[in-house]
PDBQT receptor file of N, H, CA, C and O in Angstrom, charges set to zero:
ATOM      1  N   MET A   1     -63.498  84.183-126.251  1.00  0.00    +0.000 N 
ATOM      2  CA  MET A   1     -62.949  83.441-125.129  1.00  0.00    +0.000 C 
ATOM      3  C   MET A   1     -61.405  83.436-125.121  1.00  0.00    +0.000 C 
ATOM      4  O   MET A   1     -60.830  83.682-124.061  1.00  0.00    +0.000 OA
ATOM      5  N   PRO A   2     -60.702  83.170-126.242  1.00  0.00    +0.000 N 
ATOM      6  CA  PRO A   2     -59.240  83.170-126.200  1.00  0.00    +0.000 C 
ATOM      7  C   PRO A   2     -58.663  84.501-125.728  1.00  0.00    +0.000 C 
ATOM      8  O   PRO A   2     -57.678  84.519-124.990  1.00  0.00    +0.000 OA
ATOM      9  N   LYS A   3     -59.266  85.621-126.147  1.00  0.00    +0.000 N 
ATOM     10  H   LYS A   3     -60.066  85.606-126.747  1.00  0.00    +0.000 HD
ATOM     11  CA  LYS A   3     -58.756  86.919-125.731  1.00  0.00    +0.000 C 
ATOM     12  C   LYS A   3     -58.889  87.077-124.216  1.00  0.00    +0.000 C 
ATOM     13  O   LYS A   3     -57.998  87.637-123.576  1.00  0.00    +0.000 OA
ATOM     14  N   LYS A   4     -59.980  86.595-123.640  1.00  0.00    +0.000 N 
ATOM     15  H   LYS A   4     -60.704  86.141-124.160  1.00  0.00    +0.000 HD
ATOM     16  CA  LYS A   4     -60.174  86.667-122.194  1.00  0.00    +0.000 C 
ATOM     17  C   LYS A   4     -59.108  85.837-121.476  1.00  0.00    +0.000 C 
ATOM     18  O   LYS A   4     -58.544  86.282-120.478  1.00  0.00    +0.000 OA
ATOM     19  N   ILE A   5     -58.836  84.648-121.975  1.00  0.00    +0.000 N 
ATOM     20  H   ILE A   5     -59.295  84.286-122.787  1.00  0.00    +0.000 HD
ATOM     21  CA  ILE A   5     -57.810  83.789-121.374  1.00  0.00    +0.000 C 
ATOM     22  C   ILE A   5     -56.449  84.467-121.453  1.00  0.00    +0.000 C 
ATOM     23  O   ILE A   5     -55.674  84.418-120.498  1.00  0.00    +0.000 OA
ATOM     24  N   SER A   6     -56.158  85.096-122.577  1.00  0.00    +0.000 N 
ATOM     25  H   SER A   6     -56.788  85.136-123.353  1.00  0.00    +0.000 HD
ATOM     26  CA  SER A   6     -54.893  85.808-122.753  1.00  0.00    +0.000 C 
ATOM     27  C   SER A   6     -54.773  86.943-121.736  1.00  0.00    +0.000 C 
ATOM     28  O   SER A   6     -53.722  87.121-121.121  1.00  0.00    +0.000 OA
ATOM     29  N   ARG A   7     -55.839  87.702-121.563  1.00  0.00    +0.000 N 
ATOM     30  H   ARG A   7     -56.693  87.557-122.062  1.00  0.00    +0.000 HD
ATOM     31  CA  ARG A   7     -55.821  88.799-120.580  1.00  0.00    +0.000 C 
ATOM     32  C   ARG A   7     -55.644  88.260-119.163  1.00  0.00    +0.000 C 
ATOM     33  O   ARG A   7     -54.899  88.835-118.370  1.00  0.00    +0.000 OA
ATOM     34  N   LEU A   8     -56.322  87.165-118.843  1.00  0.00    +0.000 N 
ATOM     35  H   LEU A   8     -56.927  86.698-119.488  1.00  0.00    +0.000 HD
ATOM     36  CA  LEU A   8     -56.199  86.580-117.503  1.00  0.00    +0.000 C 
ATOM     37  C   LEU A   8     -54.794  86.052-117.239  1.00  0.00    +0.000 C 
ATOM     38  O   LEU A   8     -54.281  86.179-116.127  1.00  0.00    +0.000 OA
ATOM     39  N   ARG A   9     -54.170  85.461-118.252  1.00  0.00    +0.000 N 
ATOM     40  H   ARG A   9     -54.586  85.358-119.155  1.00  0.00    +0.000 HD
ATOM     41  CA  ARG A   9     -52.796  84.957-118.107  1.00  0.00    +0.000 C 
ATOM     42  C   ARG A   9     -51.841  86.125-117.848  1.00  0.00    +0.000 C 
ATOM     43  O   ARG A   9     -50.986  86.050-116.966  1.00  0.00    +0.000 OA
ATOM     44  N   ALA A  10     -51.991  87.193-118.614  1.00  0.00    +0.000 N 
ATOM     45  H   ALA A  10     -52.686  87.254-119.331  1.00  0.00    +0.000 HD
ATOM     46  CA  ALA A  10     -51.143  88.372-118.429  1.00  0.00    +0.000 C 
ATOM     47  C   ALA A  10     -51.379  89.000-117.057  1.00  0.00    +0.000 C 
ATOM     48  O   ALA A  10     -50.430  89.431-116.403  1.00  0.00    +0.000 OA
ATOM     49  N   LYS A  11     -52.631  89.055-116.620  1.00  0.00    +0.000 N 
ATOM     50  H   LYS A  11     -53.402  88.705-117.152  1.00  0.00    +0.000 HD
ATOM     51  CA  LYS A  11     -52.966  89.645-115.324  1.00  0.00    +0.000 C 
ATOM     52  C   LYS A  11     -52.395  88.808-114.182  1.00  0.00    +0.000 C 
ATOM     53  O   LYS A  11     -51.968  89.364-113.170  1.00  0.00    +0.000 OA
ATOM     54  N   ALA A  12     -52.378  87.501-114.322  1.00  0.00    +0.000 N 
ATOM     55  H   ALA A  12     -52.724  87.049-115.144  1.00  0.00    +0.000 HD
ATOM     56  CA  ALA A  12     -51.815  86.626-113.287  1.00  0.00    +0.000 C 
ATOM     57  C   ALA A  12     -50.323  86.901-113.102  1.00  0.00    +0.000 C 
ATOM     58  O   ALA A  12     -49.837  86.934-111.972  1.00  0.00    +0.000 OA
ATOM     59  N   VAL A  13     -49.598  87.097-114.195  1.00  0.00    +0.000 N 
ATOM     60  H   VAL A  13     -49.993  87.070-115.113  1.00  0.00    +0.000 HD
ATOM     61  CA  VAL A  13     -48.173  87.401-114.103  1.00  0.00    +0.000 C 
ATOM     62  C   VAL A  13     -47.979  88.789-113.489  1.00  0.00    +0.000 C 
ATOM     63  O   VAL A  13     -47.115  88.982-112.633  1.00  0.00    +0.000 OA
ATOM     64  N   TYR A  14     -48.779  89.740-113.929  1.00  0.00    +0.000 N 
ATOM     65  H   TYR A  14     -49.480  89.583-114.625  1.00  0.00    +0.000 HD
ATOM     66  CA  TYR A  14     -48.750  91.101-113.372  1.00  0.00    +0.000 C 
ATOM     67  C   TYR A  14     -48.961  91.050-111.852  1.00  0.00    +0.000 C 
ATOM     68  O   TYR A  14     -48.208  91.664-111.096  1.00  0.00    +0.000 OA
ATOM     69  N   ASP A  15     -49.976  90.323-111.415  1.00  0.00    +0.000 N 
ATOM     70  H   ASP A  15     -50.588  89.824-112.028  1.00  0.00    +0.000 HD
ATOM     71  CA  ASP A  15     -50.272  90.209-109.983  1.00  0.00    +0.000 C 
ATOM     72  C   ASP A  15     -49.115  89.577-109.222  1.00  0.00    +0.000 C 
ATOM     73  O   ASP A  15     -48.825  89.970-108.092  1.00  0.00    +0.000 OA
ATOM     74  N   GLU A  16     -48.457  88.606-109.833  1.00  0.00    +0.000 N 
ATOM     75  H   GLU A  16     -48.693  88.287-110.751  1.00  0.00    +0.000 HD
ATOM     76  CA  GLU A  16     -47.309  87.956-109.193  1.00  0.00    +0.000 C 
ATOM     77  C   GLU A  16     -46.161  88.943-109.020  1.00  0.00    +0.000 C 
ATOM     78  O   GLU A  16     -45.521  88.972-107.969  1.00  0.00    +0.000 OA
ATOM     79  N   PHE A  17     -45.897  89.748-110.038  1.00  0.00    +0.000 N 
ATOM     80  H   PHE A  17     -46.417  89.724-110.892  1.00  0.00    +0.000 HD
ATOM     81  CA  PHE A  17     -44.864  90.778-109.923  1.00  0.00    +0.000 C 
ATOM     82  C   PHE A  17     -45.198  91.758-108.798  1.00  0.00    +0.000 C 
ATOM     83  O   PHE A  17     -44.331  92.107-107.997  1.00  0.00    +0.000 OA
ATOM     84  N   ILE A  18     -46.452  92.199-108.740  1.00  0.00    +0.000 N 
ATOM     85  H   ILE A  18     -47.156  91.915-109.391  1.00  0.00    +0.000 HD
ATOM     86  CA  ILE A  18     -46.894  93.133-107.698  1.00  0.00    +0.000 C 
ATOM     87  C   ILE A  18     -46.694  92.508-106.317  1.00  0.00    +0.000 C 
ATOM     88  O   ILE A  18     -46.198  93.162-105.400  1.00  0.00    +0.000 OA
ATOM     89  N   SER A  19     -47.081  91.242-106.175  1.00  0.00    +0.000 N 
ATOM     90  H   SER A  19     -47.484  90.710-106.920  1.00  0.00    +0.000 HD
ATOM     91  CA  SER A  19     -46.955  90.578-104.871  1.00  0.00    +0.000 C 
ATOM     92  C   SER A  19     -45.505  90.373-104.456  1.00  0.00    +0.000 C 
ATOM     93  O   SER A  19     -45.221  90.131-103.283  1.00  0.00    +0.000 OA
ATOM     94  N   ASN A  20     -44.582  90.468-105.420  1.00  0.00    +0.000 N 
ATOM     95  H   ASN A  20     -44.813  90.665-106.373  1.00  0.00    +0.000 HD
ATOM     96  CA  ASN A  20     -43.153  90.334-105.129  1.00  0.00    +0.000 C 
ATOM     97  C   ASN A  20     -42.433  91.674-105.063  1.00  0.00    +0.000 C 
ATOM     98  O   ASN A  20     -41.205  91.732-105.131  1.00  0.00    +0.000 OA
ATOM     99  N   GLY A  21     -43.205  92.753-104.929  1.00  0.00    +0.000 N 
ATOM    100  H   GLY A  21     -44.202  92.706-104.874  1.00  0.00    +0.000 HD
ATOM    101  CA  GLY A  21     -42.611  94.052-104.664  1.00  0.00    +0.000 C 
ATOM    102  C   GLY A  21     -42.335  94.960-105.844  1.00  0.00    +0.000 C 
ATOM    103  O   GLY A  21     -41.769  96.039-105.665  1.00  0.00    +0.000 OA
ATOM    104  N   ILE A  22     -42.719  94.552-107.051  1.00  0.00    +0.000 N 
ATOM    105  H   ILE A  22     -43.179  93.676-107.196  1.00  0.00    +0.000 HD
ATOM    106  CA  ILE A  22     -42.532  95.435-108.205  1.00  0.00    +0.000 C 
ATOM    107  C   ILE A  22     -43.636  96.500-108.148  1.00  0.00    +0.000 C 
ATOM    108  O   ILE A  22     -44.812  96.150-108.053  1.00  0.00    +0.000 OA
ATOM    109  N   PRO A  23     -43.285  97.790-108.205  1.00  0.00    +0.000 N 
ATOM    110  CA  PRO A  23     -44.313  98.835-108.157  1.00  0.00    +0.000 C 
ATOM    111  C   PRO A  23     -45.253  98.766-109.370  1.00  0.00    +0.000 C 
ATOM    112  O   PRO A  23     -44.801  98.650-110.509  1.00  0.00    +0.000 OA
ATOM    113  N   ALA A  24     -46.540  98.838-109.114  1.00  0.00    +0.000 N 
ATOM    114  H   ALA A  24     -46.908  98.932-108.188  1.00  0.00    +0.000 HD
ATOM    115  CA  ALA A  24     -47.546  98.711-110.177  1.00  0.00    +0.000 C 
ATOM    116  C   ALA A  24     -47.365  99.755-111.273  1.00  0.00    +0.000 C 
ATOM    117  O   ALA A  24     -47.639  99.477-112.441  1.00  0.00    +0.000 OA
ATOM    118  N   GLU A  25     -46.909 100.947-110.914  1.00  0.00    +0.000 N 
ATOM    119  H   GLU A  25     -46.687 101.173-109.966  1.00  0.00    +0.000 HD
ATOM    120  CA  GLU A  25     -46.751 101.994-111.932  1.00  0.00    +0.000 C 
ATOM    121  C   GLU A  25     -45.577 101.740-112.871  1.00  0.00    +0.000 C 
ATOM    122  O   GLU A  25     -45.415 102.449-113.864  1.00  0.00    +0.000 OA
ATOM    123  N   LYS A  26     -44.762 100.742-112.568  1.00  0.00    +0.000 N 
ATOM    124  H   LYS A  26     -44.893 100.167-111.761  1.00  0.00    +0.000 HD
ATOM    125  CA  LYS A  26     -43.606 100.421-113.410  1.00  0.00    +0.000 C 
ATOM    126  C   LYS A  26     -43.894  99.311-114.424  1.00  0.00    +0.000 C 
ATOM    127  O   LYS A  26     -43.076  99.049-115.306  1.00  0.00    +0.000 OA
ATOM    128  N   ILE A  27     -45.054  98.661-114.300  1.00  0.00    +0.000 N 
ATOM    129  H   ILE A  27     -45.719  98.875-113.584  1.00  0.00    +0.000 HD
ATOM    130  CA  ILE A  27     -45.358  97.544-115.199  1.00  0.00    +0.000 C 
ATOM    131  C   ILE A  27     -46.764  97.680-115.761  1.00  0.00    +0.000 C 
ATOM    132  O   ILE A  27     -47.602  98.405-115.224  1.00  0.00    +0.000 OA
ATOM    133  N   GLU A  28     -47.000  96.971-116.843  1.00  0.00    +0.000 N 
ATOM    134  H   GLU A  28     -46.319  96.382-117.278  1.00  0.00    +0.000 HD
ATOM    135  CA  GLU A  28     -48.330  96.896-117.422  1.00  0.00    +0.000 C 
ATOM    136  C   GLU A  28     -48.529  95.494-117.972  1.00  0.00    +0.000 C 
ATOM    137  O   GLU A  28     -47.563  94.759-118.176  1.00  0.00    +0.000 OA
ATOM    138  N   HIS A  29     -49.769  95.126-118.209  1.00  0.00    +0.000 N 
ATOM    139  H   HIS A  29     -50.554  95.723-118.042  1.00  0.00    +0.000 HD
ATOM    140  CA  HIS A  29     -50.048  93.813-118.771  1.00  0.00    +0.000 C 
ATOM    141  C   HIS A  29     -51.023  93.962-119.934  1.00  0.00    +0.000 C 
ATOM    142  O   HIS A  29     -51.939  94.783-119.902  1.00  0.00    +0.000 OA
ATOM    143  N   ILE A  30     -50.804  93.153-120.950  1.00  0.00    +0.000 N 
ATOM    144  H   ILE A  30     -50.060  92.485-120.976  1.00  0.00    +0.000 HD
ATOM    145  CA  ILE A  30     -51.623  93.181-122.156  1.00  0.00    +0.000 C 
ATOM    146  C   ILE A  30     -51.848  91.740-122.611  1.00  0.00    +0.000 C 
ATOM    147  O   ILE A  30     -50.897  90.965-122.707  1.00  0.00    +0.000 OA
ATOM    148  N   GLY A  31     -53.063  91.390-122.882  1.00  0.00    +0.000 N 
ATOM    149  H   GLY A  31     -53.836  92.020-122.803  1.00  0.00    +0.000 HD
ATOM    150  CA  GLY A  31     -53.373  90.090-123.474  1.00  0.00    +0.000 C 
ATOM    151  C   GLY A  31     -53.560  90.271-124.970  1.00  0.00    +0.000 C 
ATOM    152  O   GLY A  31     -54.422  91.043-125.390  1.00  0.00    +0.000 OA
ATOM    153  N   VAL A  32     -52.776  89.581-125.782  1.00  0.00    +0.000 N 
ATOM    154  H   VAL A  32     -52.076  88.954-125.441  1.00  0.00    +0.000 HD
ATOM    155  CA  VAL A  32     -52.838  89.787-127.231  1.00  0.00    +0.000 C 
ATOM    156  C   VAL A  32     -53.527  88.655-127.985  1.00  0.00    +0.000 C 
ATOM    157  O   VAL A  32     -53.795  88.794-129.178  1.00  0.00    +0.000 OA
ATOM    158  N   SER A  33     -53.818  87.549-127.327  1.00  0.00    +0.000 N 
ATOM    159  H   SER A  33     -53.601  87.436-126.358  1.00  0.00    +0.000 HD
ATOM    160  CA  SER A  33     -54.554  86.444-127.929  1.00  0.00    +0.000 C 
ATOM    161  C   SER A  33     -53.920  85.996-129.239  1.00  0.00    +0.000 C 
ATOM    162  O   SER A  33     -52.731  85.678-129.268  1.00  0.00    +0.000 OA
ATOM    163  N   PHE A  34     -54.694  85.964-130.327  1.00  0.00    +0.000 N 
ATOM    164  H   PHE A  34     -55.660  86.222-130.303  1.00  0.00    +0.000 HD
ATOM    165  CA  PHE A  34     -54.204  85.468-131.612  1.00  0.00    +0.000 C 
ATOM    166  C   PHE A  34     -53.475  86.528-132.421  1.00  0.00    +0.000 C 
ATOM    167  O   PHE A  34     -53.040  86.247-133.537  1.00  0.00    +0.000 OA
ATOM    168  N   VAL A  35     -53.330  87.724-131.898  1.00  0.00    +0.000 N 
ATOM    169  H   VAL A  35     -53.684  87.952-130.991  1.00  0.00    +0.000 HD
ATOM    170  CA  VAL A  35     -52.731  88.829-132.647  1.00  0.00    +0.000 C 
ATOM    171  C   VAL A  35     -51.253  88.586-132.944  1.00  0.00    +0.000 C 
ATOM    172  O   VAL A  35     -50.791  88.885-134.045  1.00  0.00    +0.000 OA
ATOM    173  N   LEU A  36     -50.506  88.050-131.978  1.00  0.00    +0.000 N 
ATOM    174  H   LEU A  36     -50.881  87.807-131.084  1.00  0.00    +0.000 HD
ATOM    175  CA  LEU A  36     -49.066  87.828-132.140  1.00  0.00    +0.000 C 
ATOM    176  C   LEU A  36     -48.679  86.378-131.822  1.00  0.00    +0.000 C 
ATOM    177  O   LEU A  36     -47.984  86.136-130.835  1.00  0.00    +0.000 OA
ATOM    178  N   PRO A  37     -49.112  85.422-132.629  1.00  0.00    +0.000 N 
ATOM    179  CA  PRO A  37     -48.767  84.031-132.325  1.00  0.00    +0.000 C 
ATOM    180  C   PRO A  37     -47.275  83.761-132.518  1.00  0.00    +0.000 C 
ATOM    181  O   PRO A  37     -46.643  84.318-133.416  1.00  0.00    +0.000 OA
ATOM    182  N   ALA A  38     -46.726  82.904-131.668  1.00  0.00    +0.000 N 
ATOM    183  H   ALA A  38     -47.240  82.452-130.939  1.00  0.00    +0.000 HD
ATOM    184  CA  ALA A  38     -45.327  82.496-131.800  1.00  0.00    +0.000 C 
ATOM    185  C   ALA A  38     -45.196  81.352-132.796  1.00  0.00    +0.000 C 
ATOM    186  O   ALA A  38     -44.136  81.151-133.389  1.00  0.00    +0.000 OA
ATOM    187  N   ALA A  39     -46.279  80.607-132.974  1.00  0.00    +0.000 N 
ATOM    188  H   ALA A  39     -47.140  80.771-132.492  1.00  0.00    +0.000 HD
ATOM    189  CA  ALA A  39     -46.275  79.443-133.861  1.00  0.00    +0.000 C 
ATOM    190  C   ALA A  39     -47.675  79.271-134.449  1.00  0.00    +0.000 C 
ATOM    191  O   ALA A  39     -48.618  79.951-134.045  1.00  0.00    +0.000 OA
ATOM    192  N   SER A  40     -47.792  78.370-135.388  1.00  0.00    +0.000 N 
ATOM    193  H   SER A  40     -47.026  77.817-135.716  1.00  0.00    +0.000 HD
ATOM    194  CA  SER A  40     -49.088  78.083-135.998  1.00  0.00    +0.000 C 
ATOM    195  C   SER A  40     -50.012  77.413-134.986  1.00  0.00    +0.000 C 
ATOM    196  O   SER A  40     -49.567  76.604-134.172  1.00  0.00    +0.000 OA
ATOM    197  N   ASN A  41     -51.270  77.745-135.038  1.00  0.00    +0.000 N 
ATOM    198  H   ASN A  41     -51.631  78.403-135.699  1.00  0.00    +0.000 HD
ATOM    199  CA  ASN A  41     -52.250  77.103-134.168  1.00  0.00    +0.000 C 
ATOM    200  C   ASN A  41     -52.817  75.822-134.791  1.00  0.00    +0.000 C 
ATOM    201  O   ASN A  41     -53.786  75.259-134.281  1.00  0.00    +0.000 OA
ATOM    202  N   GLU A  42     -52.221  75.372-135.875  1.00  0.00    +0.000 N 
ATOM    203  H   GLU A  42     -51.434  75.829-136.289  1.00  0.00    +0.000 HD
ATOM    204  CA  GLU A  42     -52.686  74.175-136.573  1.00  0.00    +0.000 C 
ATOM    205  C   GLU A  42     -52.282  72.879-135.865  1.00  0.00    +0.000 C 
ATOM    206  O   GLU A  42     -52.888  71.833-136.102  1.00  0.00    +0.000 OA
ATOM    207  N   THR A  43     -51.263  72.939-134.998  1.00  0.00    +0.000 N 
ATOM    208  H   THR A  43     -50.772  73.788-134.806  1.00  0.00    +0.000 HD
ATOM    209  CA  THR A  43     -50.809  71.734-134.299  1.00  0.00    +0.000 C 
ATOM    210  C   THR A  43     -50.886  71.952-132.789  1.00  0.00    +0.000 C 
ATOM    211  O   THR A  43     -50.926  73.088-132.316  1.00  0.00    +0.000 OA
ATOM    212  N   GLU A  44     -50.905  70.873-132.057  1.00  0.00    +0.000 N 
ATOM    213  H   GLU A  44     -50.873  69.951-132.441  1.00  0.00    +0.000 HD
ATOM    214  CA  GLU A  44     -50.913  70.969-130.588  1.00  0.00    +0.000 C 
ATOM    215  C   GLU A  44     -49.643  71.653-130.095  1.00  0.00    +0.000 C 
ATOM    216  O   GLU A  44     -49.696  72.463-129.170  1.00  0.00    +0.000 OA
ATOM    217  N   PHE A  45     -48.503  71.334-130.703  1.00  0.00    +0.000 N 
ATOM    218  H   PHE A  45     -48.460  70.676-131.455  1.00  0.00    +0.000 HD
ATOM    219  CA  PHE A  45     -47.255  71.976-130.305  1.00  0.00    +0.000 C 
ATOM    220  C   PHE A  45     -47.328  73.482-130.535  1.00  0.00    +0.000 C 
ATOM    221  O   PHE A  45     -46.893  74.265-129.691  1.00  0.00    +0.000 OA
ATOM    222  N   GLY A  46     -47.872  73.882-131.667  1.00  0.00    +0.000 N 
ATOM    223  H   GLY A  46     -48.225  73.246-132.353  1.00  0.00    +0.000 HD
ATOM    224  CA  GLY A  46     -48.011  75.313-131.956  1.00  0.00    +0.000 C 
ATOM    225  C   GLY A  46     -48.925  76.001-130.952  1.00  0.00    +0.000 C 
ATOM    226  O   GLY A  46     -48.609  77.086-130.464  1.00  0.00    +0.000 OA
ATOM    227  N   ARG A  47     -50.056  75.375-130.644  1.00  0.00    +0.000 N 
ATOM    228  H   ARG A  47     -50.312  74.493-131.041  1.00  0.00    +0.000 HD
ATOM    229  CA  ARG A  47     -50.977  75.953-129.653  1.00  0.00    +0.000 C 
ATOM    230  C   ARG A  47     -50.311  76.046-128.290  1.00  0.00    +0.000 C 
ATOM    231  O   ARG A  47     -50.487  77.033-127.576  1.00  0.00    +0.000 OA
ATOM    232  N   MET A  48     -49.546  75.023-127.926  1.00  0.00    +0.000 N 
ATOM    233  H   MET A  48     -49.403  74.221-128.506  1.00  0.00    +0.000 HD
ATOM    234  CA  MET A  48     -48.829  75.037-126.654  1.00  0.00    +0.000 C 
ATOM    235  C   MET A  48     -47.804  76.177-126.642  1.00  0.00    +0.000 C 
ATOM    236  O   MET A  48     -47.654  76.873-125.637  1.00  0.00    +0.000 OA
ATOM    237  N   SER A  49     -47.113  76.359-127.746  1.00  0.00    +0.000 N 
ATOM    238  H   SER A  49     -47.235  75.794-128.562  1.00  0.00    +0.000 HD
ATOM    239  CA  SER A  49     -46.118  77.429-127.840  1.00  0.00    +0.000 C 
ATOM    240  C   SER A  49     -46.749  78.809-127.718  1.00  0.00    +0.000 C 
ATOM    241  O   SER A  49     -46.100  79.754-127.271  1.00  0.00    +0.000 OA
ATOM    242  N   ASN A  50     -47.995  78.926-128.110  1.00  0.00    +0.000 N 
ATOM    243  H   ASN A  50     -48.523  78.158-128.473  1.00  0.00    +0.000 HD
ATOM    244  CA  ASN A  50     -48.677  80.215-128.055  1.00  0.00    +0.000 C 
ATOM    245  C   ASN A  50     -49.240  80.536-126.669  1.00  0.00    +0.000 C 
ATOM    246  O   ASN A  50     -49.679  81.660-126.427  1.00  0.00    +0.000 OA
ATOM    247  N   ARG A  51     -49.232  79.580-125.779  1.00  0.00    +0.000 N 
ATOM    248  H   ARG A  51     -48.875  78.667-125.976  1.00  0.00    +0.000 HD
ATOM    249  CA  ARG A  51     -49.655  79.838-124.393  1.00  0.00    +0.000 C 
ATOM    250  C   ARG A  51     -48.430  80.294-123.610  1.00  0.00    +0.000 C 
ATOM    251  O   ARG A  51     -47.760  79.500-122.949  1.00  0.00    +0.000 OA
ATOM    252  N   ARG A  52     -48.158  81.575-123.699  1.00  0.00    +0.000 N 
ATOM    253  H   ARG A  52     -48.702  82.220-124.235  1.00  0.00    +0.000 HD
ATOM    254  CA  ARG A  52     -46.914  82.077-123.110  1.00  0.00    +0.000 C 
ATOM    255  C   ARG A  52     -47.123  83.494-122.586  1.00  0.00    +0.000 C 
ATOM    256  O   ARG A  52     -48.122  84.154-122.870  1.00  0.00    +0.000 OA
ATOM    257  N   VAL A  53     -46.162  83.916-121.830  1.00  0.00    +0.000 N 
ATOM    258  H   VAL A  53     -45.351  83.379-121.599  1.00  0.00    +0.000 HD
ATOM    259  CA  VAL A  53     -46.095  85.303-121.361  1.00  0.00    +0.000 C 
ATOM    260  C   VAL A  53     -44.727  85.818-121.770  1.00  0.00    +0.000 C 
ATOM    261  O   VAL A  53     -43.717  85.146-121.559  1.00  0.00    +0.000 OA
ATOM    262  N   VAL A  54     -44.690  86.991-122.345  1.00  0.00    +0.000 N 
ATOM    263  H   VAL A  54     -45.510  87.538-122.516  1.00  0.00    +0.000 HD
ATOM    264  CA  VAL A  54     -43.445  87.615-122.756  1.00  0.00    +0.000 C 
ATOM    265  C   VAL A  54     -43.222  88.834-121.880  1.00  0.00    +0.000 C 
ATOM    266  O   VAL A  54     -44.101  89.687-121.755  1.00  0.00    +0.000 OA
ATOM    267  N   VAL A  55     -42.051  88.915-121.277  1.00  0.00    +0.000 N 
ATOM    268  H   VAL A  55     -41.338  88.222-121.378  1.00  0.00    +0.000 HD
ATOM    269  CA  VAL A  55     -41.697  90.062-120.435  1.00  0.00    +0.000 C 
ATOM    270  C   VAL A  55     -40.684  90.908-121.204  1.00  0.00    +0.000 C 
ATOM    271  O   VAL A  55     -39.649  90.411-121.648  1.00  0.00    +0.000 OA
ATOM    272  N   VAL A  56     -40.998  92.190-121.352  1.00  0.00    +0.000 N 
ATOM    273  H   VAL A  56     -41.838  92.594-120.991  1.00  0.00    +0.000 HD
ATOM    274  CA  VAL A  56     -40.124  93.126-122.051  1.00  0.00    +0.000 C 
ATOM    275  C   VAL A  56     -39.589  94.114-121.020  1.00  0.00    +0.000 C 
ATOM    276  O   VAL A  56     -40.364  94.778-120.332  1.00  0.00    +0.000 OA
ATOM    277  N   VAL A  57     -38.276  94.212-120.913  1.00  0.00    +0.000 N 
ATOM    278  H   VAL A  57     -37.646  93.673-121.472  1.00  0.00    +0.000 HD
ATOM    279  CA  VAL A  57     -37.644  95.142-119.982  1.00  0.00    +0.000 C 
ATOM    280  C   VAL A  57     -37.096  96.311-120.790  1.00  0.00    +0.000 C 
ATOM    281  O   VAL A  57     -36.333  96.123-121.737  1.00  0.00    +0.000 OA
ATOM    282  N   GLU A  58     -37.491  97.503-120.408  1.00  0.00    +0.000 N 
ATOM    283  H   GLU A  58     -38.111  97.656-119.638  1.00  0.00    +0.000 HD
ATOM    284  CA  GLU A  58     -37.010  98.690-121.138  1.00  0.00    +0.000 C 
ATOM    285  C   GLU A  58     -36.208  99.579-120.232  1.00  0.00    +0.000 C 
ATOM    286  O   GLU A  58     -35.721 100.624-120.665  1.00  0.00    +0.000 OA
TER     287      GLU A  58
């Protein structure tokens, strides 16, 4: 379930970029779930910190 939520969160941001004129071939979306946590999932603050989207511009 967490991986699905991660993919859906990434897809929502991707869709927003597309709807604002960013060409689909210029962007991609990936849901990483627990693979790359920003903080420990042991606390509510850590779990909240891990609910994020990271945009990388190259």
